[in-house]
Biotite code that builds the C-alpha atoms (Angstrom):
import biotite.structure as struc

atoms = struc.array([
    struc.Atom([41.200, 99.767, 94.278], chain_id="A", res_id=1, res_name="MET", atom_name="CA", element="C"),
    struc.Atom([41.616, 103.013, 96.352], chain_id="A", res_id=2, res_name="PRO", atom_name="CA", element="C"),
    struc.Atom([43.356, 102.902, 99.684], chain_id="A", res_id=3, res_name="ILE", atom_name="CA", element="C"),
    struc.Atom([42.567, 105.038, 102.693], chain_id="A", res_id=4, res_name="LEU", atom_name="CA", element="C"),
    struc.Atom([45.885, 105.740, 104.440], chain_id="A", res_id=5, res_name="TYR", atom_name="CA", element="C"),
    struc.Atom([45.308, 106.452, 108.161], chain_id="A", res_id=6, res_name="VAL", atom_name="CA", element="C"),
    struc.Atom([48.058, 108.355, 109.832], chain_id="A", res_id=7, res_name="VAL", atom_name="CA", element="C"),
    struc.Atom([48.112, 107.974, 113.580], chain_id="A", res_id=8, res_name="MET", atom_name="CA", element="C"),
    struc.Atom([50.628, 109.944, 115.764], chain_id="A", res_id=9, res_name="PRO", atom_name="CA", element="C"),
    struc.Atom([51.349, 107.984, 118.961], chain_id="A", res_id=10, res_name="VAL", atom_name="CA", element="C"),
    struc.Atom([52.885, 109.184, 122.130], chain_id="A", res_id=11, res_name="PHE", atom_name="CA", element="C"),
    struc.Atom([52.890, 107.221, 125.484], chain_id="A", res_id=12, res_name="ASN", atom_name="CA", element="C"),
    struc.Atom([49.570, 105.580, 124.778], chain_id="A", res_id=13, res_name="GLU", atom_name="CA", element="C"),
    struc.Atom([48.281, 103.005, 127.114], chain_id="A", res_id=14, res_name="GLY", atom_name="CA", element="C"),
    struc.Atom([45.682, 100.147, 127.102], chain_id="A", res_id=15, res_name="SER", atom_name="CA", element="C"),
    struc.Atom([43.534, 101.852, 124.403], chain_id="A", res_id=16, res_name="THR", atom_name="CA", element="C"),
    struc.Atom([46.035, 101.563, 121.558], chain_id="A", res_id=17, res_name="LEU", atom_name="CA", element="C"),
    struc.Atom([45.361, 97.988, 120.696], chain_id="A", res_id=18, res_name="GLY", atom_name="CA", element="C"),
    struc.Atom([41.595, 98.712, 120.557], chain_id="A", res_id=19, res_name="GLU", atom_name="CA", element="C"),
    struc.Atom([41.873, 101.735, 118.309], chain_id="A", res_id=20, res_name="ILE", atom_name="CA", element="C"),
    struc.Atom([44.140, 99.852, 115.989], chain_id="A", res_id=21, res_name="VAL", atom_name="CA", element="C"),
    struc.Atom([41.631, 97.101, 115.730], chain_id="A", res_id=22, res_name="ARG", atom_name="CA", element="C"),
    struc.Atom([38.822, 99.477, 115.096], chain_id="A", res_id=23, res_name="ARG", atom_name="CA", element="C"),
    struc.Atom([40.799, 101.315, 112.356], chain_id="A", res_id=24, res_name="VAL", atom_name="CA", element="C"),
    struc.Atom([41.604, 98.048, 110.547], chain_id="A", res_id=25, res_name="LEU", atom_name="CA", element="C"),
    struc.Atom([38.066, 96.685, 110.888], chain_id="A", res_id=26, res_name="GLU", atom_name="CA", element="C"),
    struc.Atom([36.244, 99.942, 110.127], chain_id="A", res_id=27, res_name="ALA", atom_name="CA", element="C"),
    struc.Atom([33.390, 99.568, 107.582], chain_id="A", res_id=28, res_name="PRO", atom_name="CA", element="C"),
    struc.Atom([34.523, 101.119, 104.306], chain_id="A", res_id=29, res_name="MET", atom_name="CA", element="C"),
    struc.Atom([32.722, 102.206, 101.133], chain_id="A", res_id=30, res_name="PRO", atom_name="CA", element="C"),
    struc.Atom([32.703, 99.514, 98.413], chain_id="A", res_id=31, res_name="THR", atom_name="CA", element="C"),
    struc.Atom([36.075, 99.203, 96.777], chain_id="A", res_id=32, res_name="GLY", atom_name="CA", element="C"),
    struc.Atom([38.149, 100.998, 99.472], chain_id="A", res_id=33, res_name="TRP", atom_name="CA", element="C"),
    struc.Atom([40.667, 99.377, 101.808], chain_id="A", res_id=34, res_name="SER", atom_name="CA", element="C"),
    struc.Atom([42.653, 100.851, 104.695], chain_id="A", res_id=35, res_name="VAL", atom_name="CA", element="C"),
    struc.Atom([46.294, 100.934, 105.629], chain_id="A", res_id=36, res_name="GLN", atom_name="CA", element="C"),
    struc.Atom([47.528, 102.344, 108.950], chain_id="A", res_id=37, res_name="LEU", atom_name="CA", element="C"),
    struc.Atom([50.718, 104.331, 109.410], chain_id="A", res_id=38, res_name="ILE", atom_name="CA", element="C"),
    struc.Atom([51.574, 104.653, 113.076], chain_id="A", res_id=39, res_name="MET", atom_name="CA", element="C"),
    struc.Atom([54.181, 107.263, 114.046], chain_id="A", res_id=40, res_name="VAL", atom_name="CA", element="C"),
    struc.Atom([55.643, 106.781, 117.559], chain_id="A", res_id=41, res_name="ASP", atom_name="CA", element="C"),
    struc.Atom([56.776, 110.236, 118.607], chain_id="A", res_id=42, res_name="ASP", atom_name="CA", element="C"),
    struc.Atom([59.525, 109.320, 121.048], chain_id="A", res_id=43, res_name="GLY", atom_name="CA", element="C"),
    struc.Atom([57.435, 107.426, 123.655], chain_id="A", res_id=44, res_name="SER", atom_name="CA", element="C"),
    struc.Atom([59.007, 106.242, 126.829], chain_id="A", res_id=45, res_name="ARG", atom_name="CA", element="C"),
    struc.Atom([60.608, 102.731, 126.491], chain_id="A", res_id=46, res_name="ALA", atom_name="CA", element="C"),
    struc.Atom([57.687, 100.647, 127.959], chain_id="A", res_id=47, res_name="GLU", atom_name="CA", element="C"),
    struc.Atom([55.104, 102.575, 125.840], chain_id="A", res_id=48, res_name="ALA", atom_name="CA", element="C"),
    struc.Atom([57.304, 102.361, 122.741], chain_id="A", res_id=49, res_name="ALA", atom_name="CA", element="C"),
    struc.Atom([57.719, 98.578, 123.238], chain_id="A", res_id=50, res_name="HIS", atom_name="CA", element="C"),
    struc.Atom([53.927, 98.201, 123.548], chain_id="A", res_id=51, res_name="ALA", atom_name="CA", element="C"),
    struc.Atom([53.430, 100.225, 120.377], chain_id="A", res_id=52, res_name="THR", atom_name="CA", element="C"),
    struc.Atom([55.937, 98.114, 118.364], chain_id="A", res_id=53, res_name="ALA", atom_name="CA", element="C"),
    struc.Atom([54.184, 94.893, 119.613], chain_id="A", res_id=54, res_name="GLN", atom_name="CA", element="C"),
    struc.Atom([50.752, 96.263, 118.650], chain_id="A", res_id=55, res_name="CYS", atom_name="CA", element="C"),
    struc.Atom([52.098, 97.122, 115.143], chain_id="A", res_id=56, res_name="ALA", atom_name="CA", element="C"),
    struc.Atom([53.752, 93.652, 114.732], chain_id="A", res_id=57, res_name="ALA", atom_name="CA", element="C"),
    struc.Atom([50.537, 91.869, 115.722], chain_id="A", res_id=58, res_name="ARG", atom_name="CA", element="C"),
    struc.Atom([48.671, 93.730, 112.940], chain_id="A", res_id=59, res_name="ALA", atom_name="CA", element="C"),
    struc.Atom([51.134, 92.515, 110.268], chain_id="A", res_id=60, res_name="GLY", atom_name="CA", element="C"),
    struc.Atom([51.267, 94.075, 106.832], chain_id="A", res_id=61, res_name="GLY", atom_name="CA", element="C"),
    struc.Atom([48.262, 96.428, 107.347], chain_id="A", res_id=62, res_name="ALA", atom_name="CA", element="C"),
    struc.Atom([50.318, 98.539, 109.698], chain_id="A", res_id=63, res_name="VAL", atom_name="CA", element="C"),
    struc.Atom([53.676, 100.515, 109.079], chain_id="A", res_id=64, res_name="GLN", atom_name="CA", element="C"),
    struc.Atom([55.372, 101.780, 112.305], chain_id="A", res_id=65, res_name="LEU", atom_name="CA", element="C"),
    struc.Atom([57.753, 104.789, 112.009], chain_id="A", res_id=66, res_name="ILE", atom_name="CA", element="C"),
    struc.Atom([59.600, 105.860, 115.160], chain_id="A", res_id=67, res_name="VAL", atom_name="CA", element="C"),
    struc.Atom([60.842, 109.309, 116.081], chain_id="A", res_id=68, res_name="HIS", atom_name="CA", element="C"),
    struc.Atom([63.898, 109.005, 118.455], chain_id="A", res_id=69, res_name="PRO", atom_name="CA", element="C"),
    struc.Atom([62.758, 112.011, 120.419], chain_id="A", res_id=70, res_name="HIS", atom_name="CA", element="C"),
    struc.Atom([59.375, 113.566, 121.184], chain_id="A", res_id=71, res_name="ASN", atom_name="CA", element="C"),
    struc.Atom([58.543, 116.350, 118.761], chain_id="A", res_id=72, res_name="ARG", atom_name="CA", element="C"),
    struc.Atom([54.791, 116.756, 118.843], chain_id="A", res_id=73, res_name="GLY", atom_name="CA", element="C"),
    struc.Atom([51.644, 115.746, 117.015], chain_id="A", res_id=74, res_name="LYS", atom_name="CA", element="C"),
    struc.Atom([52.314, 117.936, 114.035], chain_id="A", res_id=75, res_name="GLY", atom_name="CA", element="C"),
    struc.Atom([55.734, 116.570, 113.505], chain_id="A", res_id=76, res_name="ALA", atom_name="CA", element="C"),
    struc.Atom([54.430, 112.997, 113.631], chain_id="A", res_id=77, res_name="ALA", atom_name="CA", element="C"),
    struc.Atom([51.653, 113.823, 111.327], chain_id="A", res_id=78, res_name="LEU", atom_name="CA", element="C"),
    struc.Atom([54.108, 115.338, 108.773], chain_id="A", res_id=79, res_name="MET", atom_name="CA", element="C"),
    struc.Atom([56.348, 112.326, 108.924], chain_id="A", res_id=80, res_name="THR", atom_name="CA", element="C"),
    struc.Atom([53.352, 109.990, 108.375], chain_id="A", res_id=81, res_name="GLY", atom_name="CA", element="C"),
    struc.Atom([52.109, 112.098, 105.451], chain_id="A", res_id=82, res_name="CYS", atom_name="CA", element="C"),
    struc.Atom([55.472, 112.035, 103.749], chain_id="A", res_id=83, res_name="SER", atom_name="CA", element="C"),
    struc.Atom([55.490, 108.248, 103.993], chain_id="A", res_id=84, res_name="ALA", atom_name="CA", element="C"),
    struc.Atom([52.023, 108.146, 102.429], chain_id="A", res_id=85, res_name="VAL", atom_name="CA", element="C"),
    struc.Atom([53.179, 110.135, 99.529], chain_id="A", res_id=86, res_name="LEU", atom_name="CA", element="C"),
    struc.Atom([55.926, 107.626, 98.699], chain_id="A", res_id=87, res_name="THR", atom_name="CA", element="C"),
    struc.Atom([53.376, 104.908, 97.991], chain_id="A", res_id=88, res_name="ARG", atom_name="CA", element="C"),
    struc.Atom([49.910, 106.427, 97.333], chain_id="A", res_id=89, res_name="ALA", atom_name="CA", element="C"),
    struc.Atom([48.267, 106.983, 94.007], chain_id="A", res_id=90, res_name="THR", atom_name="CA", element="C"),
    struc.Atom([46.007, 109.928, 93.050], chain_id="A", res_id=91, res_name="ASP", atom_name="CA", element="C"),
    struc.Atom([42.853, 107.813, 93.670], chain_id="A", res_id=92, res_name="SER", atom_name="CA", element="C"),
    struc.Atom([43.853, 107.316, 97.325], chain_id="A", res_id=93, res_name="ASP", atom_name="CA", element="C"),
    struc.Atom([43.192, 109.480, 100.376], chain_id="A", res_id=94, res_name="ALA", atom_name="CA", element="C"),
    struc.Atom([44.812, 110.293, 103.724], chain_id="A", res_id=95, res_name="MET", atom_name="CA", element="C"),
    struc.Atom([42.937, 110.617, 107.033], chain_id="A", res_id=96, res_name="LEU", atom_name="CA", element="C"),
    struc.Atom([44.288, 111.678, 110.479], chain_id="A", res_id=97, res_name="VAL", atom_name="CA", element="C"),
    struc.Atom([43.358, 109.486, 113.467], chain_id="A", res_id=98, res_name="GLN", atom_name="CA", element="C"),
    struc.Atom([44.222, 110.054, 117.054], chain_id="A", res_id=99, res_name="ASP", atom_name="CA", element="C"),
    struc.Atom([45.585, 107.079, 118.975], chain_id="A", res_id=100, res_name="ALA", atom_name="CA", element="C"),
    struc.Atom([43.092, 107.214, 121.886], chain_id="A", res_id=101, res_name="ASP", atom_name="CA", element="C"),
    struc.Atom([39.333, 106.385, 121.671], chain_id="A", res_id=102, res_name="LEU", atom_name="CA", element="C"),
    struc.Atom([37.979, 109.955, 121.325], chain_id="A", res_id=103, res_name="GLU", atom_name="CA", element="C"),
    struc.Atom([37.120, 109.395, 117.669], chain_id="A", res_id=104, res_name="TYR", atom_name="CA", element="C"),
    struc.Atom([35.301, 106.383, 116.160], chain_id="A", res_id=105, res_name="ASP", atom_name="CA", element="C"),
    struc.Atom([36.634, 104.851, 112.967], chain_id="A", res_id=106, res_name="PRO", atom_name="CA", element="C"),
    struc.Atom([32.965, 103.747, 112.238], chain_id="A", res_id=107, res_name="ALA", atom_name="CA", element="C"),
    struc.Atom([32.778, 107.287, 110.772], chain_id="A", res_id=108, res_name="ASP", atom_name="CA", element="C"),
    struc.Atom([35.346, 106.473, 108.026], chain_id="A", res_id=109, res_name="PHE", atom_name="CA", element="C"),
    struc.Atom([32.627, 105.492, 105.531], chain_id="A", res_id=110, res_name="ARG", atom_name="CA", element="C"),
    struc.Atom([30.692, 108.757, 105.913], chain_id="A", res_id=111, res_name="ALA", atom_name="CA", element="C"),
    struc.Atom([33.857, 110.810, 105.673], chain_id="A", res_id=112, res_name="LEU", atom_name="CA", element="C"),
    struc.Atom([34.878, 109.025, 102.491], chain_id="A", res_id=113, res_name="LEU", atom_name="CA", element="C"),
    struc.Atom([31.331, 109.228, 101.096], chain_id="A", res_id=114, res_name="ALA", atom_name="CA", element="C"),
    struc.Atom([31.712, 113.068, 101.176], chain_id="A", res_id=115, res_name="ALA", atom_name="CA", element="C"),
    struc.Atom([34.422, 112.687, 98.586], chain_id="A", res_id=116, res_name="LEU", atom_name="CA", element="C"),
    struc.Atom([31.966, 111.284, 96.034], chain_id="A", res_id=117, res_name="SER", atom_name="CA", element="C"),
    struc.Atom([31.745, 114.793, 94.573], chain_id="A", res_id=118, res_name="SER", atom_name="CA", element="C"),
    struc.Atom([34.788, 115.565, 92.332], chain_id="A", res_id=119, res_name="PRO", atom_name="CA", element="C"),
    struc.Atom([34.770, 119.224, 93.521], chain_id="A", res_id=120, res_name="SER", atom_name="CA", element="C"),
    struc.Atom([35.463, 118.283, 97.105], chain_id="A", res_id=121, res_name="ILE", atom_name="CA", element="C"),
    struc.Atom([39.216, 117.969, 97.880], chain_id="A", res_id=122, res_name="GLY", atom_name="CA", element="C"),
    struc.Atom([39.089, 117.600, 101.655], chain_id="A", res_id=123, res_name="ALA", atom_name="CA", element="C"),
    struc.Atom([36.632, 116.665, 104.413], chain_id="A", res_id=124, res_name="VAL", atom_name="CA", element="C"),
    struc.Atom([36.614, 117.847, 108.123], chain_id="A", res_id=125, res_name="PHE", atom_name="CA", element="C"),
    struc.Atom([34.782, 116.053, 110.961], chain_id="A", res_id=126, res_name="GLY", atom_name="CA", element="C"),
    struc.Atom([32.298, 118.169, 113.037], chain_id="A", res_id=127, res_name="ASN", atom_name="CA", element="C"),
    struc.Atom([32.056, 117.137, 116.647], chain_id="A", res_id=128, res_name="ARG", atom_name="CA", element="C"),
    struc.Atom([29.623, 119.714, 117.902], chain_id="A", res_id=129, res_name="TRP", atom_name="CA", element="C"),
    struc.Atom([26.369, 118.901, 116.122], chain_id="A", res_id=130, res_name="GLY", atom_name="CA", element="C"),
    struc.Atom([25.763, 115.637, 118.057], chain_id="A", res_id=131, res_name="THR", atom_name="CA", element="C"),
    struc.Atom([25.268, 116.708, 121.620], chain_id="A", res_id=132, res_name="GLY", atom_name="CA", element="C"),
    struc.Atom([28.764, 115.850, 122.732], chain_id="A", res_id=133, res_name="THR", atom_name="CA", element="C"),
    struc.Atom([29.198, 119.193, 124.644], chain_id="A", res_id=134, res_name="GLU", atom_name="CA", element="C"),
    struc.Atom([26.496, 118.706, 127.234], chain_id="A", res_id=135, res_name="ARG", atom_name="CA", element="C"),
    struc.Atom([28.790, 118.328, 130.310], chain_id="A", res_id=136, res_name="SER", atom_name="CA", element="C"),
    struc.Atom([30.543, 121.304, 131.839], chain_id="A", res_id=137, res_name="GLY", atom_name="CA", element="C"),
    struc.Atom([33.981, 120.142, 130.641], chain_id="A", res_id=138, res_name="TYR", atom_name="CA", element="C"),
    struc.Atom([32.726, 119.360, 127.153], chain_id="A", res_id=139, res_name="ARG", atom_name="CA", element="C"),
    struc.Atom([30.859, 122.633, 126.954], chain_id="A", res_id=140, res_name="HIS", atom_name="CA", element="C"),
    struc.Atom([33.987, 124.675, 127.729], chain_id="A", res_id=141, res_name="MET", atom_name="CA", element="C"),
    struc.Atom([36.088, 122.476, 125.349], chain_id="A", res_id=142, res_name="HIS", atom_name="CA", element="C"),
    struc.Atom([33.592, 123.138, 122.640], chain_id="A", res_id=143, res_name="ALA", atom_name="CA", element="C"),
    struc.Atom([33.504, 126.890, 123.348], chain_id="A", res_id=144, res_name="LEU", atom_name="CA", element="C"),
    struc.Atom([37.288, 127.143, 123.058], chain_id="A", res_id=145, res_name="ALA", atom_name="CA", element="C"),
    struc.Atom([37.283, 125.205, 119.893], chain_id="A", res_id=146, res_name="ASN", atom_name="CA", element="C"),
    struc.Atom([34.498, 127.247, 118.373], chain_id="A", res_id=147, res_name="ARG", atom_name="CA", element="C"),
    struc.Atom([36.430, 130.395, 119.166], chain_id="A", res_id=148, res_name="THR", atom_name="CA", element="C"),
    struc.Atom([39.493, 129.119, 117.364], chain_id="A", res_id=149, res_name="LEU", atom_name="CA", element="C"),
    struc.Atom([37.338, 128.020, 114.434], chain_id="A", res_id=150, res_name="THR", atom_name="CA", element="C"),
    struc.Atom([35.842, 131.475, 114.198], chain_id="A", res_id=151, res_name="TRP", atom_name="CA", element="C"),
    struc.Atom([39.165, 133.190, 114.007], chain_id="A", res_id=152, res_name="PHE", atom_name="CA", element="C"),
    struc.Atom([40.354, 130.615, 111.437], chain_id="A", res_id=153, res_name="SER", atom_name="CA", element="C"),
    struc.Atom([37.290, 131.107, 109.346], chain_id="A", res_id=154, res_name="ASN", atom_name="CA", element="C"),
    struc.Atom([37.841, 134.915, 109.398], chain_id="A", res_id=155, res_name="GLN", atom_name="CA", element="C"),
    struc.Atom([41.276, 134.359, 108.183], chain_id="A", res_id=156, res_name="ALA", atom_name="CA", element="C"),
    struc.Atom([40.740, 131.607, 105.596], chain_id="A", res_id=157, res_name="THR", atom_name="CA", element="C"),
    struc.Atom([37.083, 132.044, 104.530], chain_id="A", res_id=158, res_name="GLY", atom_name="CA", element="C"),
    struc.Atom([36.497, 128.295, 104.808], chain_id="A", res_id=159, res_name="LEU", atom_name="CA", element="C"),
    struc.Atom([33.328, 128.448, 106.889], chain_id="A", res_id=160, res_name="GLY", atom_name="CA", element="C"),
    struc.Atom([33.810, 125.214, 108.725], chain_id="A", res_id=161, res_name="VAL", atom_name="CA", element="C"),
    struc.Atom([32.300, 124.497, 112.117], chain_id="A", res_id=162, res_name="HIS", atom_name="CA", element="C"),
    struc.Atom([35.148, 122.513, 113.772], chain_id="A", res_id=163, res_name="ASP", atom_name="CA", element="C"),
    struc.Atom([38.561, 123.496, 112.476], chain_id="A", res_id=164, res_name="MET", atom_name="CA", element="C"),
    struc.Atom([40.310, 121.722, 115.303], chain_id="A", res_id=165, res_name="GLU", atom_name="CA", element="C"),
    struc.Atom([38.657, 118.285, 114.715], chain_id="A", res_id=166, res_name="CYS", atom_name="CA", element="C"),
    struc.Atom([41.190, 115.535, 114.324], chain_id="A", res_id=167, res_name="CYS", atom_name="CA", element="C"),
    struc.Atom([39.423, 113.921, 111.443], chain_id="A", res_id=168, res_name="TYR", atom_name="CA", element="C"),
    struc.Atom([40.807, 115.644, 108.354], chain_id="A", res_id=169, res_name="LYS", atom_name="CA", element="C"),
    struc.Atom([40.491, 113.665, 105.097], chain_id="A", res_id=170, res_name="LEU", atom_name="CA", element="C"),
    struc.Atom([42.480, 114.797, 102.109], chain_id="A", res_id=171, res_name="LEU", atom_name="CA", element="C"),
    struc.Atom([42.724, 113.432, 98.535], chain_id="A", res_id=172, res_name="ARG", atom_name="CA", element="C"),
    struc.Atom([46.245, 112.513, 97.662], chain_id="A", res_id=173, res_name="ILE", atom_name="CA", element="C"),
    struc.Atom([46.739, 115.236, 95.090], chain_id="A", res_id=174, res_name="PRO", atom_name="CA", element="C"),
    struc.Atom([45.559, 117.750, 97.749], chain_id="A", res_id=175, res_name="VAL", atom_name="CA", element="C"),
    struc.Atom([47.888, 116.325, 100.431], chain_id="A", res_id=176, res_name="LEU", atom_name="CA", element="C"),
    struc.Atom([50.783, 116.668, 97.885], chain_id="A", res_id=177, res_name="ARG", atom_name="CA", element="C"),
    struc.Atom([49.897, 120.388, 97.500], chain_id="A", res_id=178, res_name="THR", atom_name="CA", element="C"),
    struc.Atom([49.388, 121.142, 101.182], chain_id="A", res_id=179, res_name="VAL", atom_name="CA", element="C"),
    struc.Atom([52.211, 119.238, 102.851], chain_id="A", res_id=180, res_name="LEU", atom_name="CA", element="C"),
    struc.Atom([54.994, 121.647, 101.779], chain_id="A", res_id=181, res_name="PRO", atom_name="CA", element="C"),
    struc.Atom([53.085, 124.369, 103.636], chain_id="A", res_id=182, res_name="TRP", atom_name="CA", element="C"),
    struc.Atom([53.114, 122.523, 107.009], chain_id="A", res_id=183, res_name="LEU", atom_name="CA", element="C"),
    struc.Atom([55.682, 123.220, 109.618], chain_id="A", res_id=184, res_name="SER", atom_name="CA", element="C"),
    struc.Atom([53.890, 123.266, 113.093], chain_id="A", res_id=185, res_name="GLU", atom_name="CA", element="C"),
    struc.Atom([55.226, 120.481, 115.198], chain_id="A", res_id=186, res_name="GLU", atom_name="CA", element="C"),
    struc.Atom([52.508, 120.566, 117.849], chain_id="A", res_id=187, res_name="ARG", atom_name="CA", element="C"),
    struc.Atom([48.822, 121.224, 117.831], chain_id="A", res_id=188, res_name="PHE", atom_name="CA", element="C"),
    struc.Atom([49.236, 124.354, 115.604], chain_id="A", res_id=189, res_name="GLY", atom_name="CA", element="C"),
    struc.Atom([49.135, 121.902, 112.768], chain_id="A", res_id=190, res_name="ILE", atom_name="CA", element="C"),
    struc.Atom([45.412, 122.054, 112.774], chain_id="A", res_id=191, res_name="GLU", atom_name="CA", element="C"),
    struc.Atom([44.763, 125.724, 111.802], chain_id="A", res_id=192, res_name="PRO", atom_name="CA", element="C"),
    struc.Atom([47.938, 125.423, 109.466], chain_id="A", res_id=193, res_name="GLN", atom_name="CA", element="C"),
    struc.Atom([46.233, 122.672, 107.541], chain_id="A", res_id=194, res_name="ILE", atom_name="CA", element="C"),
    struc.Atom([43.029, 124.757, 107.260], chain_id="A", res_id=195, res_name="ALA", atom_name="CA", element="C"),
    struc.Atom([45.130, 127.887, 106.026], chain_id="A", res_id=196, res_name="ALA", atom_name="CA", element="C"),
    struc.Atom([46.989, 125.678, 103.508], chain_id="A", res_id=197, res_name="ALA", atom_name="CA", element="C"),
    struc.Atom([43.709, 124.300, 102.073], chain_id="A", res_id=198, res_name="LEU", atom_name="CA", element="C"),
    struc.Atom([42.311, 127.831, 101.781], chain_id="A", res_id=199, res_name="ALA", atom_name="CA", element="C"),
    struc.Atom([45.400, 129.133, 100.154], chain_id="A", res_id=200, res_name="ARG", atom_name="CA", element="C"),
    struc.Atom([45.134, 126.294, 97.521], chain_id="A", res_id=201, res_name="ALA", atom_name="CA", element="C"),
    struc.Atom([41.427, 127.125, 96.917], chain_id="A", res_id=202, res_name="HIS", atom_name="CA", element="C"),
    struc.Atom([40.488, 123.608, 98.021], chain_id="A", res_id=203, res_name="ILE", atom_name="CA", element="C"),
    struc.Atom([36.791, 122.957, 98.613], chain_id="A", res_id=204, res_name="GLN", atom_name="CA", element="C"),
    struc.Atom([36.174, 121.464, 102.089], chain_id="A", res_id=205, res_name="VAL", atom_name="CA", element="C"),
    struc.Atom([33.128, 119.445, 103.124], chain_id="A", res_id=206, res_name="ALA", atom_name="CA", element="C"),
    struc.Atom([31.979, 118.619, 106.686], chain_id="A", res_id=207, res_name="GLU", atom_name="CA", element="C"),
    struc.Atom([30.569, 115.438, 108.113], chain_id="A", res_id=208, res_name="VAL", atom_name="CA", element="C"),
    struc.Atom([29.186, 115.084, 111.833], chain_id="A", res_id=209, res_name="PRO", atom_name="CA", element="C"),
    struc.Atom([31.374, 112.588, 113.690], chain_id="A", res_id=210, res_name="VAL", atom_name="CA", element="C"),
    struc.Atom([31.095, 110.871, 117.086], chain_id="A", res_id=211, res_name="GLN", atom_name="CA", element="C"),
    struc.Atom([33.346, 112.183, 119.922], chain_id="A", res_id=212, res_name="TYR", atom_name="CA", element="C"),
    struc.Atom([34.022, 110.935, 123.362], chain_id="A", res_id=213, res_name="SER", atom_name="CA", element="C"),
    struc.Atom([36.666, 113.376, 124.843], chain_id="A", res_id=214, res_name="PRO", atom_name="CA", element="C"),
    struc.Atom([39.167, 112.095, 127.559], chain_id="A", res_id=215, res_name="ARG", atom_name="CA", element="C"),
    struc.Atom([40.248, 114.213, 130.437], chain_id="A", res_id=216, res_name="THR", atom_name="CA", element="C"),
    struc.Atom([43.806, 115.373, 131.316], chain_id="A", res_id=217, res_name="PHE", atom_name="CA", element="C"),
    struc.Atom([43.904, 112.597, 133.967], chain_id="A", res_id=218, res_name="ALA", atom_name="CA", element="C"),
    struc.Atom([43.203, 110.089, 131.245], chain_id="A", res_id=219, res_name="GLU", atom_name="CA", element="C"),
    struc.Atom([46.101, 111.320, 129.089], chain_id="A", res_id=220, res_name="GLY", atom_name="CA", element="C"),
    struc.Atom([44.803, 114.313, 127.155], chain_id="A", res_id=221, res_name="LYS", atom_name="CA", element="C"),
    struc.Atom([47.890, 116.308, 125.920], chain_id="A", res_id=222, res_name="LYS", atom_name="CA", element="C"),
    struc.Atom([46.634, 119.647, 124.588], chain_id="A", res_id=223, res_name="ILE", atom_name="CA", element="C"),
    struc.Atom([47.063, 122.603, 126.896], chain_id="A", res_id=224, res_name="ARG", atom_name="CA", element="C"),
    struc.Atom([45.952, 126.263, 127.043], chain_id="A", res_id=225, res_name="TRP", atom_name="CA", element="C"),
    struc.Atom([49.247, 127.281, 125.558], chain_id="A", res_id=226, res_name="THR", atom_name="CA", element="C"),
    struc.Atom([48.429, 125.372, 122.480], chain_id="A", res_id=227, res_name="ASP", atom_name="CA", element="C"),
    struc.Atom([45.346, 127.501, 121.992], chain_id="A", res_id=228, res_name="GLY", atom_name="CA", element="C"),
    struc.Atom([47.457, 130.593, 122.244], chain_id="A", res_id=229, res_name="VAL", atom_name="CA", element="C"),
    struc.Atom([49.788, 129.120, 119.637], chain_id="A", res_id=230, res_name="ARG", atom_name="CA", element="C"),
    struc.Atom([46.864, 128.338, 117.422], chain_id="A", res_id=231, res_name="ALA", atom_name="CA", element="C"),
    struc.Atom([45.809, 131.908, 117.400], chain_id="A", res_id=232, res_name="LEU", atom_name="CA", element="C"),
    struc.Atom([49.385, 132.994, 116.382], chain_id="A", res_id=233, res_name="TRP", atom_name="CA", element="C"),
    struc.Atom([49.432, 130.358, 113.717], chain_id="A", res_id=234, res_name="VAL", atom_name="CA", element="C"),
    struc.Atom([46.089, 131.631, 112.285], chain_id="A", res_id=235, res_name="ILE", atom_name="CA", element="C"),
    struc.Atom([47.374, 135.226, 112.084], chain_id="A", res_id=236, res_name="LEU", atom_name="CA", element="C"),
    struc.Atom([50.838, 134.178, 110.713], chain_id="A", res_id=237, res_name="ARG", atom_name="CA", element="C"),
    struc.Atom([49.381, 131.999, 107.991], chain_id="A", res_id=238, res_name="GLU", atom_name="CA", element="C"),
    struc.Atom([46.986, 134.701, 106.901], chain_id="A", res_id=239, res_name="ARG", atom_name="CA", element="C"),
    struc.Atom([50.037, 136.624, 105.551], chain_id="A", res_id=240, res_name="PHE", atom_name="CA", element="C"),
    struc.Atom([52.389, 133.864, 104.595], chain_id="A", res_id=241, res_name="ARG", atom_name="CA", element="C"),
    struc.Atom([53.524, 133.895, 100.991], chain_id="A", res_id=242, res_name="THR", atom_name="CA", element="C"),
    struc.Atom([56.295, 131.261, 100.996], chain_id="A", res_id=243, res_name="ARG", atom_name="CA", element="C"),
    struc.Atom([56.075, 127.498, 101.927], chain_id="A", res_id=244, res_name="ALA", atom_name="CA", element="C"),
    struc.Atom([58.088, 126.709, 105.030], chain_id="A", res_id=245, res_name="PRO", atom_name="CA", element="C"),
    struc.Atom([59.626, 123.794, 103.226], chain_id="A", res_id=246, res_name="HIS", atom_name="CA", element="C"),
    struc.Atom([61.093, 126.153, 100.636], chain_id="A", res_id=247, res_name="ALA", atom_name="CA", element="C"),
    struc.Atom([63.499, 126.994, 103.287], chain_id="A", res_id=248, res_name="ARG", atom_name="CA", element="C"),
    struc.Atom([64.804, 123.479, 103.541], chain_id="A", res_id=249, res_name="GLY", atom_name="CA", element="C"),
    struc.Atom([62.803, 122.136, 106.448], chain_id="A", res_id=250, res_name="ASN", atom_name="CA", element="C"),
    struc.Atom([62.687, 118.296, 106.516], chain_id="A", res_id=251, res_name="ASN", atom_name="CA", element="C"),
    struc.Atom([60.082, 116.360, 108.493], chain_id="A", res_id=252, res_name="HIS", atom_name="CA", element="C"),
    struc.Atom([61.244, 112.837, 107.547], chain_id="A", res_id=253, res_name="GLN", atom_name="CA", element="C"),
])
């Protein structure tokens, strides 16, 4: 029976953590699929780290918790989680990225996995911007910034996706095994780097509309304008990269 491994970076999350873990573990799945959650606590403060450990313990064997002793960034946590996935997954399984807040709804897991029904599809991206989520002023500006980065990424990779920055990225395990050695960005630059790695490997990417309820900076949103600048640099750098970063001995375990 195939397993969906959900990798969730966690950093100083609050009251929403228990709810998102519940939603992940109870998400409706296609027939035959089951779900396993890998949480990576990326150096949270003591109180938040304790709450994360308690949350994982309550979930039992369906959750594995990995802890970074110091905060490194979403990308670093994601690479750690993906490395853990590859130690146990089979080629029939898949890996999905999930944020630890309630911006994304695990009810979309089934639609994302359904897009893998075609053997030619190696990865699936969520698309937040076709469902009216950008109507408020803040959401409109957020959508505009993301569409700009997506346009630059598409020009560099040729993927033609509509929401390169979307958290929901679903990869078949053989594709993850190919892509992971090319990843090195420890913060939010991981998003365009994943897109570039998929394009470099000639992986066909599908898109699925997903629900999105963005939180504000006051509510704990962590991405900043400097991350957008970094993303542009990553897009340009990856366009001309010829050697995988891990070939130089990088280790994200």
